N, C-alpha and C positions, 0 to 999 in steps of 0.2 A: 250213452256216449258222453264222455267228459269233454270240456272245452279243450283240454290238453291233447286228448286223442284226436279231436277234430282238427286242431291246428297242426298236429303232426302229419295228418293226411294232406293238409294243404301244403306243408313245407316239404313233404317227401321224406325227410329224415331230420334228426336232431343234430345240429352242428354246434359243437362246443366253441366258445369264444377263443380266438387266438390270443397270443401273448400281448399284442398291442391293444386289443379290446379290453383285456383284463387290466392293463395299466390304466386305461382311460376310466374304467369303473372305479379303480382305486383313487384316481385323481378326483372324481366326482364325490367319493366318500369323504376325502380330506377337505374339499371345498365346503361340502355340506356341514361337516363337523365344525369347521372354523366359523362359518357364517352363523349357525344356530347357537354356538357357544357365545358369540358376541351378542346376538339378539336376545338370548334368554338371561343374560346378566342383568338386564334392566328390570326383570320381574320383581325382585324384592325391594329395589331402591326407587322405582318410579313413584309408587304411592307416597313414599317418604318425602321425595322431592316436591311432589305436588302439594302435599300437606304443608310443607315449609314455606310455600309461596302463597298460601291462603286458600287452597282448594278444600272444599268440604267433602264429606263422604260421597254425596250424590254427584258432585263434579268429577271426583276421581272415577266413579263408576261410568260416567258419561265419556270420559277420556278413553277408558279401556274399551267401552262399547263401540266408540267411533273407530278405534283401531281395528277391532275384530270385524266390524261391518265393512270397512274399506278393504281389508285383507281378503274377506270372503267374496264380496261382490266383484272386485276388480280382478280376481283370479281368472275369471272366464275371458274377459277381453285380453288379458295378458297371454293366456294360452292361445287364443286366436291369432294374436300378433306374432307369437313365436312360430306358428304354422305359416304365416305369410312372409315374414322377413328373415326368419331363422332364429335359432336358439341363442347363439352367442350375443347378438346385440341386446336382446331382452334381458339376458342374465347380467350383462354389464350395466344396463340402465337400472335394474332392480337393486343391485349391490351399490351403485353410486347413490341412489336415493336413500337407502338404508344408512350408509356411512355418513352422508351429509346430515341426515336427521339426528343420528346419534351424537355427532360432534356439535350440533346446534342446541341440543336439549340443555346442556349446562348453562346456556345464556338466556334461557327462558325464565322470566320473573313474573309472569302472570299466567293463571290457569288457561286463559283463552289461547295465548301464544303456545303454551305447552301442548294443548290439544291439537292445534293446527300442525305443529311439527310432528307430533306423534301420528297424525293422519298420514303425513308423508312417509313415515316409517312403515305404516301398514300398506301403502301403495307399493313401496319397494319390496316388501315381503311377498305381496301378491304376485309381483312379477317374477321373483326368484323361485318360489317353491314349485309351482307346476312346471316351470321351464327346466329346472334342474332335473326333475323327475323324468321329463321328456328326453333330456339329454342322456340319462342312464338307459332308458328304454331303447334309444336309437343306437347305442353302442353295441348291444348284444343281440343275438338271434332271439326270436320270440320264444323258442323252446327253453331259454335260460333266463327269461326276464324275472321270474319269481325269485331265483337265488340272487340275481343282481340287485333287485329291490331290497331283499332281506339284508344284504350288506350295507346298502346305502341308508336304509331306515334305521338300522342298528347304530350307525355312526351318528345320525341325526338325533335319535333318542338318547344316546349317551351325552350328546351336547346339551340336550334339553334337561338332562338330569344334573349334570355338573354346572351348567350355566347359572342357575339361581344361587347355588352354594358359592361359586366363585364371585358372583356379584355381591353377595353379602360380605364375603371376606375382603374384597377390594373396598367396599363401602366403609368397613370398619378401619381398614389400614390407611386408605387415602382420603376418604370423604365421599359423600353421596354423589355430588356433581362429577367428581373425577372418574367415577365408574363408567360414565358415558364416553369419556375419552378413550378408555381401554376398550370398550365395546366398539366404538367407531374404528379404532386401530385394527382390531381383529377383522372387521368386515372389509376394511381396505385391503388387508392381507388376502382375504378370500377373492376380492376383485383382481388383485395382482396375479393370483393363482389361475383364475379364469383366463386372463390375458396370456399367461405363460404356457399353460398346459392343455387347455381345451383346443381342439383343432379349429382352424378358421373355416374350413369347408366341411360340410356335413355329408357323410356317406349314407346312401340308402341301402340297408341290408337286402341281400338278394333273395331272402326267403319270405319277403312280404308279399301278400296278395290282397291288395285293397279291394279288388272287385268282388271278393267273397264276403265282405262285411257290409251291412247296410250303411249307406252314406248319410242318411237322414238321422238326426239325433233322436227324435221321437219314435221313429220306426226301429231303432236299434234297442230291442227290448232287453238284451243282456246288459247294455250300458245302463238302461233305466233301472234294472235290477241292482246293479252295483252301486248306483247313486242312492237308491232307496236304502240299501243295507248300510252304506256309509253314513247317511243321515241318521238312521236309527242307532247305530253304534255310538256316534258322537253325541246324540241326545243323552244317552245314558252316561257317557263319560263326562259331559258337561255338568250333569247333576252331581257326579262324584267330586269333581274338582271345585265346584262352586259351594256345595253345602255340606260336604263331609267335615270340614273344620268346625262348623257351627254345631253339627250333631255330636261330634266327638267331644267338643268342649262342654256341651250339655250333659254328657255322660261322665264328666270329671277328668278327661284326659288333658295333659298339658301340651304345650307347643312342641316339645321334643318328641313326644309320643305320636303326635299328628304327623310330624315330619317323617318318622319311621314308617308309618302307614303308607304315605305317598312314595317313599323310597322303595318299599316292597313292591308296590304296584309297578313302578317304573322298571325295577330290576327284573322281575319276571317277564314283563313285556319285552325287554331288550334281549334277554337270554333265549327266548323262544323264537325270535325272528329268523335267525340264520338257519337252524334245522328245519323249521316249517316252511321257510322260503324255498329251500331245496326240495322239500316234499311237494310243495305246490306245483312244481314243474312236472311232477310224475302222477299226480292224482287229480281228481275233479276239484277245480278251484271253487266251484259253487258249493260243493259239499263242505269244504274246509271253511269257507266264509260263513256258511250257515251255522256250523258248529261254534265258531268263534263268537258270532252274534248272540247265540242262545246263552253261551257262558256269560257274556257281558250282561244280558238281561237279568239272569238269575243273580249275578253278583250284586248288581245295583239294587234290585228289589230286596235282597237280603240285608243290605246295609242298614235299612231302617229298623230291622228286628234285632240288630246286634246290640249287646249290652255291655261290652267291654273291649279291652285292647285285643284280646286273642281273637274274638269273632270278627272284629273290624279288620284285623290283619289277614284273616283267612279270606274275607270278601275281597280285599285289595289284591291278593294273590290270584284269585280266580278271575277278577276283572283284568289284571295284567295278562293272564294266560289267554283270555278271550280276545284281547286286542292284538297280542302277538300272533295268534293263529289267524284270526279273522281279517285283520287289516293288511297283513302281508299278502294274503290271497286276493283281497278286494282290489288293492292297487295294481297287482299284476293282471287281474281280470279286466280292468279298465283299458290297459294297454292292448291286450290281445283281441278285444272286441272292437277296437277303433281302427279305421283306415290310417295308414302311416301319416298322410297329410292332414289328418284331423286329431292327431294324438294330443297336441297342445290344448286343444279345445276340451277333449275328454278329461285330461288331467286337471284343467282349470275348473271344470264342473265338479270333479272329485274333491279338489281342495275347497271349493265353495261350500260343498255339503259338510265338510269337516267343521269349518268355522261357523256356518249358519246353524248346524245342529247343536253345537255347544252354546251358541248365543240364544237359540230358542229355548233350550233347557233352562238357562240361567234366568231368562226373562219370564218364563211361565211357572216354573216349579216353586219359586219363592212365594207366589200367591197361594199355591196349593198348601205349602207348609204353614203359611200364615193362617189360612182358613181351617186347617186340620192339625197335623203334626208332622214330625220328621218321618215317621214310619209310613204314613200315607203318601208323602211326597216321594220317597224313594221307591215305594211299591208302584206308584203311578208311572214314574220314569222308567222303571224296569218293564212295566207292562207295555209302554209305548215302544221301547226297544224290541220287545218280543214280537209285538204285532208287525212292526216293520221288518223284522227278521223273517216272519212267515210270508209277508208280501214279497220280500226278496226271493225266497225259495220258490214261490209260485211263478213269478215272472221268469226266473232263470230256468226252472224245469220246463215250463211251457215252451220256451224258446228252444231248449235243447231237444225236446220231443219233435218240434217242427224241423230242426236240422236233421234228425235221424230219419224222419219220413222223406225229407228232400233227398238225402243220400241214397235211400232205398229206391 
């Protein structure tokens, strides 16, 4: 029995979202796009700004690591807070922190001050990301959460794709520091959109049955499975984004070719999210997640064996497919296995696994590459992703068999 079928038994029937709910999902997509467009404009210009004020390579790495650490760790208390006081106040606080940090960054003239302000940016992002995902989930019935997330994450990944390119363009046209004013302005626009379009009161969908789902986090094995799978997939993805440029440069590829490889991965990821999001509401989300994670593992492991542009491009496309298939199902799975009043916590844990998985990969695989070579590093990362995919499948299947026996 799939989790979708089990949920349909709980809900009695599948209720499609009404017109008002569809409009609210669209508003969430627009807000997410604007926020992440502004946030990701900083990626190509922040190292340049840090370097211009005297930060060395190690300091720039520490600034980025501090940002990722704060965004990852603080996602959990932010999710808990949204469960306690509501979604809207946490969204407003997160966007306010992000916009203030962006507007303050141009006035930072020491690496320490820049790192401190960037830490505030990470705090804001940690408040926004799981809370907006919780907002999307609260709008629609559980039977349609997969397709709702597919639209939202497509909007977010489009912003992540266009954000760095637009940041580079604005940096060239206006100057490096001025990019952060544009970034801050966009995030302020997202804040105004939250104030204008998201409802002040939060409705509780009638098809929720919190008593059917374990309330304890550790006893909720389907949640544990989803978190393990997320950690594994992001470990592999972190290896790809951190070390593919160095591997490709060692193979003789130029910066433009490396950009094309990243663009291919992002494009396939985006294109598959909507169709597979719709499919995830009809089939076993655990099976779909497992297939996506295995694709990610094989793609990352094969990168180290690639010898040119064509093979690296193929690996990037398979990785994009794995992420588009697997993570669309994983995010929906986190929602349907959590009680409504603990959704923020579940999505906070999910986002923490995303950031911490990428950070662990960046922190450990560099040492493996240094001790051996790129092929060994990518193979090891792929193997870690595969092992965690197997563990995900074991935890998920074992729980589903228990549910079947309980139903019988």
